[in-house]
SERO-4910 file (N, C-alpha, C, O; in steps of 0.05 Angstrom, whole numbers):
BEGIN
 pado doro    nc1    nc2    nc3   cac1   cac2   cac3    cc1    cc2    cc3    oc1    oc2    oc3
  Met    A   2299   1943   2075   2286   1944   2049   2293   1921   2029   2276   1912   2014
  Thr    A   2322   1911   2030   2328   1891   2011   2315   1865   2019   2313   1847   2003
  Leu    A   2306   1863   2047   2297   1838   2053   2264   1839   2044   2253   1819   2034
  Thr    A   2252   1861   2047   2226   1867   2037   2225   1859   2003   2209   1842   1994
  Arg    A   2243   1874   1989   2244   1869   1960   2250   1835   1953   2238   1824   1934
  Lys    A   2266   1822   1968   2270   1796   1963   2244   1777   1968   2239   1759   1952
  Leu    A   2230   1783   1988   2207   1769   1997   2188   1780   1981   2170   1764   1976
  Ala    A   2185   1799   1971   2166   1811   1948   2168   1793   1922   2149   1783   1910
  Gly    A   2190   1791   1916   2198   1775   1894   2192   1749   1891   2180   1739   1872
  Ile    A   2201   1737   1913   2193   1707   1921   2161   1703   1918   2150   1686   1905
  Gly    A   2148   1724   1935   2119   1720   1933   2108   1723   1906   2090   1708   1899
  Ile    A   2116   1738   1892   2104   1744   1863   2112   1719   1849   2094   1708   1836
  Ala    A   2134   1708   1850   2140   1683   1840   2124   1657   1844   2118   1642   1826
  Phe    A   2118   1656   1868   2098   1632   1881   2071   1639   1873   2056   1621   1868
  Ala    A   2064   1662   1871   2035   1671   1865   2030   1666   1832   2009   1657   1823
  Ala    A   2051   1671   1817   2049   1666   1787   2053   1634   1783   2039   1624   1765
  Ala    A   2068   1618   1796   2068   1589   1797   2043   1581   1804   2032   1563   1790
  Ala    A   2027   1591   1827   2004   1580   1834   1979   1582   1813   1962   1565   1809
  Val    A   1981   1607   1800   1960   1613   1777   1965   1596   1756   1946   1584   1745
  Leu    A   1990   1591   1748   1995   1574   1726   1985   1545   1730   1970   1534   1713
  Phe    A   1993   1533   1751   1987   1502   1758   1957   1502   1767   1945   1481   1765
  Ser    A   1945   1523   1776   1916   1519   1782   1904   1517   1755   1890   1497   1751
  Ala    A   1909   1535   1736   1895   1533   1710   1901   1505   1693   1884   1497   1677
  Phe    A   1925   1492   1698   1930   1469   1686   1915   1445   1701   1910   1424   1689
  Ala    A   1909   1449   1725   1894   1428   1743   1866   1428   1736   1853   1407   1736
  Val    A   1854   1453   1729   1828   1459   1723   1822   1445   1696   1804   1428   1695
  Ser    A   1836   1450   1675   1833   1438   1648   1836   1408   1651   1820   1394   1639
  Ala    A   1854   1397   1664   1856   1368   1668   1832   1352   1682   1826   1329   1676
  Ser    A   1820   1365   1700   1797   1358   1714   1770   1354   1695   1752   1338   1701
  Ala    A   1769   1371   1671   1745   1375   1660   1743   1354   1635   1726   1357   1617
  Gln    A   1761   1333   1636   1757   1312   1616   1736   1289   1622   1732   1279   1644
  Thr    A   1725   1283   1600   1702   1262   1603   1715   1239   1594   1729   1238   1573
  Pro    A   1711   1216   1612   1723   1189   1605   1707   1174   1584   1682   1175   1581
  Pro    A   1723   1161   1568   1710   1147   1541   1696   1122   1550   1700   1110   1571
  Tyr    A   1679   1115   1532   1665   1087   1532   1688   1065   1518   1699   1067   1497
  Thr    A   1691   1046   1534   1706   1023   1532   1691    998   1522   1678    985   1538
  Ala    A   1692    990   1494   1680    969   1484   1702    945   1481   1725    949   1472
  Tyr    A   1693    923   1487   1713    900   1482   1697    874   1480   1673    872   1480
  Gly    A   1714    854   1478   1697    827   1470   1717    807   1468   1741    812   1467
  Val    A   1707    783   1467   1722    758   1465   1708    740   1443   1684    744   1437
  Gly    A   1725    721   1432   1712    696   1415   1709    709   1385   1689    704   1371
  Gln    A   1732    725   1377   1729    732   1350   1751    719   1333   1769    708   1346
  Lys    A   1750    718   1309   1771    709   1288   1797    726   1293   1797    750   1293
  Ala    A   1818    711   1299   1843    730   1299   1850    745   1273   1851    735   1251
  Gly    A   1854    769   1278   1864    788   1252   1839    799   1242   1841    815   1224
  Ala    A   1813    793   1252   1788    811   1244   1791    838   1253   1803    844   1273
  Lys    A   1778    858   1235   1778    886   1244   1750    889   1256   1731    876   1248
  Ile    A   1748    907   1276   1723    911   1292   1720    943   1289   1739    958   1294
  Ala    A   1702    950   1282   1694    982   1277   1672    989   1293   1656    971   1298
  Ala    A   1667   1016   1302   1646   1023   1312   1637   1050   1296   1653   1064   1283
  Asn    A   1609   1054   1298   1599   1077   1286   1572   1090   1302   1559   1075   1316
  Ile    A   1567   1114   1301   1543   1125   1312   1530   1139   1291   1541   1157   1278
  Gly    A   1507   1131   1286   1490   1143   1259   1501   1142   1235   1496   1159   1219
  Gly    A   1520   1119   1230   1529   1113   1204   1553   1130   1202   1564   1130   1180
  Lys    A   1565   1147   1222   1593   1159   1221   1613   1145   1239   1610   1142   1263
  Ala    A   1633   1138   1226   1655   1120   1237   1667   1137   1263   1672   1161   1265
  Cys    A   1669   1118   1281   1685   1130   1307   1714   1132   1303   1727   1150   1315
  Gly    A   1726   1115   1288   1756   1115   1282   1766   1100   1304   1751   1094   1322
  Gly    A   1794   1092   1307   1808   1075   1323   1800   1047   1321   1796   1035   1342
  Asp    A   1797   1036   1300   1788   1008   1296   1805    990   1309   1829    996   1313
  Ala    A   1793    963   1319   1810    950   1332   1815    922   1317   1798    913   1302
  Thr    A   1838    912   1321   1846    885   1304   1843    862   1328   1856    864   1349
  Val    A   1830    844   1325   1826    819   1343   1857    809   1344   1872    809   1324
  Asp    A   1864    802   1370   1890    791   1375   1888    760   1372   1866    750   1370
  Ala    A   1911    744   1373   1912    716   1368   1893    704   1389   1885    682   1383
  Ser    A   1885    713   1413   1868    698   1429   1838    703   1425   1822    691   1438
  Gly    A   1830    722   1404   1804    726   1397   1792    752   1410   1768    757   1407
  Asn    A   1810    770   1428   1804    789   1441   1807    815   1425   1826    818   1410
  Trp    A   1787    834   1430   1787    858   1418   1780    881   1438   1767    875   1458
  Lys    A   1788    905   1434   1779    928   1449   1781    956   1434   1801    963   1422
  Leu    A   1758    971   1437   1759    998   1427   1753   1018   1446   1739   1012   1465
  Val    A   1761   1042   1445   1760   1062   1467   1745   1085   1447   1755   1092   1426
  Ile    A   1724   1094   1456   1707   1115   1440   1706   1134   1459   1693   1129   1479
  Gly    A   1721   1159   1456   1719   1180   1474   1709   1204   1461   1710   1205   1437
  Thr    A   1698   1225   1475   1684   1245   1466   1694   1263   1440   1680   1280   1428
  Asp    A   1720   1256   1436   1731   1270   1417   1732   1254   1392   1742   1264   1372
  Ala    A   1721   1231   1392   1718   1210   1370   1709   1222   1346   1697   1243   1351
  Ala    A   1710   1216   1323   1701   1229   1296   1668   1229   1295   1653   1245   1285
  Cys    A   1662   1205   1309   1631   1204   1311   1616   1219   1331   1593   1214   1335
  Ala    A   1627   1235   1342   1621   1254   1364   1599   1246   1383   1577   1257   1386
  Pro    A   1607   1223   1398   1586   1213   1416   1576   1228   1440   1591   1243   1452
  Lys    A   1551   1223   1446   1537   1240   1467   1522   1215   1482   1516   1194   1471
  Gly    A   1516   1222   1509   1504   1201   1525   1476   1192   1514   1458   1206   1507
  Gly    A   1477   1166   1514   1449   1153   1500   1452   1147   1475   1436   1130   1466
  Asp    A   1471   1157   1456   1474   1149   1430   1478   1119   1425   1490   1105   1442
  Thr    A   1469   1110   1402   1471   1079   1397   1495   1072   1383   1497   1079   1359
  Val    A   1514   1059   1393   1536   1051   1379   1535   1025   1365   1533   1004   1378
  Ala    A   1537   1024   1339   1539   1000   1323   1561    989   1317   1579   1006   1314
  Phe    A   1568    962   1313   1593    953   1306   1593    939   1277   1573    934   1265
  Ser    A   1615    934   1268   1618    916   1245   1645    899   1248   1665    908   1260
  Ile    A   1645    875   1239   1665    856   1237   1675    854   1204   1661    846   1185
  Asp    A   1696    861   1204   1710    860   1174   1690    870   1154   1687    859   1132
  Gly    A   1677    893   1162   1661    910   1143   1632    897   1144   1615    909   1132
  Ala    A   1626    876   1157   1600    865   1157   1588    874   1188   1598    869   1210
  Ala    A   1561    888   1181   1552    898   1204   1542    875   1227   1533    853   1221
  Ala    A   1547    885   1250   1538    863   1274   1513    870   1279   1504    892   1272
  Thr    A   1500    848   1295   1472    854   1304   1473    866   1328   1452    877   1335
  Gln    A   1493    867   1345   1491    879   1370   1501    911   1370   1518    921   1355
  Thr    A   1486    925   1391   1491    952   1391   1488    957   1423   1477    943   1440
  Val    A   1503    982   1428   1504    990   1455   1497   1018   1459   1498   1033   1440
  Lys    A   1489   1026   1481   1487   1055   1485   1512   1068   1499   1523   1060   1520
  Trp    A   1520   1089   1485   1548   1103   1495   1541   1121   1522   1521   1136   1523
  Thr    A   1558   1116   1541   1557   1135   1561   1584   1142   1570   1601   1125   1563
  Ala    A   1594   1161   1583   1619   1170   1589   1627   1151   1614   1616   1150   1636
  Gly    A   1648   1138   1608   1661   1123   1629   1648   1095   1624   1652   1077   1640
  Gly    A   1632   1091   1602   1619   1064   1607   1636   1038   1596   1659   1040   1588
  Ala    A   1623   1017   1598   1633    989   1590   1611    970   1585   1589    976   1593
  Pro    A   1616    947   1572   1595    929   1569   1584    917   1597   1599    915   1617
  Ala    A   1561    910   1597   1546    896   1621   1558    872   1629   1555    865   1653
  Asp    A   1571    858   1614   1582    834   1620   1615    838   1622   1630    836   1603
  Ala    A   1619    842   1644   1648    851   1647   1668    826   1641   1691    831   1635
  Ala    A   1661    808   1641   1682    781   1638   1683    779   1605   1705    776   1594
  Lys    A   1657    780   1590   1662    772   1562   1656    797   1544   1656    794   1520
  Gly    A   1653    817   1553   1647    843   1540   1621    841   1521   1598    836   1530
  Ile    A   1626    845   1497   1600    848   1477   1606    823   1459   1628    819   1448
  Ala    A   1587    807   1456   1590    782   1438   1578    790   1413   1555    786   1407
  Leu    A   1597    801   1397   1588    808   1369   1586    787   1351   1603    769   1351
  Thr    A   1564    787   1334   1561    769   1311   1553    783   1288   1536    801   1289
  Ala    A   1566    774   1261   1556    790   1242   1528    784   1232   1521    760   1233
  Gly    A   1511    803   1224   1487    795   1214   1474    817   1198   1488    832   1185
  Ala    A   1447    820   1199   1434    841   1185   1428    864   1199   1409    878   1192
  Gly    A   1444    870   1219   1441    894   1238   1442    920   1220   1433    920   1197
  Gly    A   1452    941   1232   1454    969   1220   1475    970   1199   1484    948   1191
  Ser    A   1483    988   1190   1502    993   1169   1531    992   1178   1539   1000   1200
  Ala    A   1545    982   1160   1578    982   1171   1586   1010   1169   1575   1026   1154
  Pro    A   1606   1015   1187   1616   1045   1188   1635   1049   1165   1648   1030   1156
  Ala    A   1636   1074   1155   1654   1084   1134   1682   1080   1148   1685   1079   1172
  Pro    A   1701   1080   1132   1729   1080   1138   1736   1104   1150   1727   1125   1139
  Ala    A   1752   1107   1173   1761   1129   1186   1778   1148   1168   1794   1139   1152
  Lys    A   1773   1173   1171   1793   1191   1154   1821   1191   1172   1822   1196   1196
  Thr    A   1842   1185   1158   1866   1188   1175   1884   1207   1158   1909   1204   1160
  Gly    A   1877   1223   1145   1894   1246   1130   1915   1259   1148   1937   1266   1139
  Asp    A   1907   1261   1175   1925   1277   1191   1934   1252   1213   1936   1257   1237
  Ala    A   1939   1231   1204   1948   1208   1223   1927   1203   1242   1935   1196   1265
  Gly    A   1901   1206   1238   1880   1199   1256   1877   1219   1275   1863   1214   1295
  Leu    A   1889   1243   1274   1886   1261   1294   1869   1286   1287   1873   1307   1298
  Leu    A   1851   1282   1268   1833   1304   1259   1818   1318   1282   1807   1304   1299
  Gly    A   1817   1343   1284   1800   1357   1303   1811   1359   1327   1796   1369   1344
  Thr    A   1835   1350   1335   1843   1356   1361   1865   1379   1362   1877   1388   1342
  Ser    A   1867   1385   1386   1887   1410   1390   1900   1408   1417   1888   1403   1438
  Gly    A   1926   1411   1413   1946   1398   1438   1951   1421   1455   1959   1415   1477
  Thr    A   1949   1446   1450   1957   1472   1462   1937   1493   1464   1926   1503   1445
  Ser    A   1932   1500   1492   1912   1521   1494   1929   1547   1493   1952   1547   1502
  Met    A   1920   1566   1485   1932   1591   1480   1930   1604   1507   1949   1618   1514
  Ala    A   1911   1603   1523   1912   1611   1548   1934   1600   1567   1946   1614   1583
  Leu    A   1938   1573   1563   1960   1563   1577   1987   1573   1570   2003   1578   1588
  Val    A   1992   1578   1543   2016   1589   1533   2021   1619   1545   2043   1627   1554
  Leu    A   1998   1632   1543   2000   1661   1552   2007   1661   1583   2024   1676   1592
  Met    A   1995   1642   1597   1997   1643   1627   2027   1634   1636   2038   1643   1656
  Met    A   2040   1614   1617   2068   1606   1621   2086   1628   1615   2107   1630   1627
  Gly    A   2080   1646   1596   2093   1669   1590   2098   1688   1614   2120   1697   1621
  Ile    A   2074   1693   1624   2069   1713   1650   2085   1702   1667   2103   1716   1677
  Ala    A   2084   1674   1674   2099   1665   1700   2127   1667   1693   2142   1678   1710
  Ala    A   2138   1659   1670   2165   1660   1664   2178   1691   1668   2200   1694   1678
  Ala    A   2162   1712   1658   2169   1738   1662   2167   1743   1695   2185   1758   1704
  Ala    A   2148   1734   1713   2148   1741   1735   2172   1725   1751   2184   1736   1770
  Leu    A   2178   1703   1742   2200   1688   1758   2226   1702   1750   2245   1702   1766
  Val    A   2228   1713   1727   2254   1729   1721   2258   1754   1735   2280   1762   1742
  Ala    A   2233   1769   1739   2233   1791   1749   2234   1787   1779   2246   1804   1791
  Gly    A   2224   1767   1792   2227   1760   1821   2258   1750   1825   2268   1753   1847
  Ala    A   2269   1740   1807   2300   1730   1812   2315   1753   1810   2335   1754   1824
  Arg    A   2310   1774   1792   2325   1798   1789   2325   1817   1813   2345   1830   1820
  Thr    A   2299   1819   1826   2297   1832   1850   2308   1822   1874   2317   1837   1891
  Ala    A   2307   1793   1876   2317   1782   1900   2347   1783   1898   2358   1783   1920
  Thr    A   2361   1783   1880   2390   1782   1873   2402   1813   1873   2427   1818   1873
  Arg    A   2383   1831   1871   2395   1857   1866   2406   1866   1897   2394   1860   1917
  Glu    A   2429   1881   1898   2443   1890   1920   2442   1921   1920   2441   1933   1899
  Arg    A   2442   1933   1944   2440   1961   1944   2469   1969   1958   2475   1993   1961
***
């Protein structure tokens, strides 16, 4: 009987752990990869910004000393990109003539040079990003379901440990 209780406690602990970790793995695999925009040949220190429909995407890039820049536009960006949306760029607030189509996991067609941005009479310059919450507007880091499952798993582990160590 004691062996049965020990095995049952261990089995419950493993079952709770499996449920907890499977829920975590499912939430991690449901993420959509961002669009990565980059380019070369810009003036060092210039600010490159992106917008969709006039709404700033945030996460503006500063051109490095070699003239390179990179922007990552995820689905959680302030401009709420969706597949096929037109992404417009600006250089130091001046609208660039080049645009791209946003796609999940996308990148510029020219992998070596990226997007060759030139300031011109293209679309409108994006509005400054809202950074009232350190640039983390609209993000949530904790799932309540995950917290609940972790609590259940902890309770099951404690109960399993007490059952396994009980002597008669």
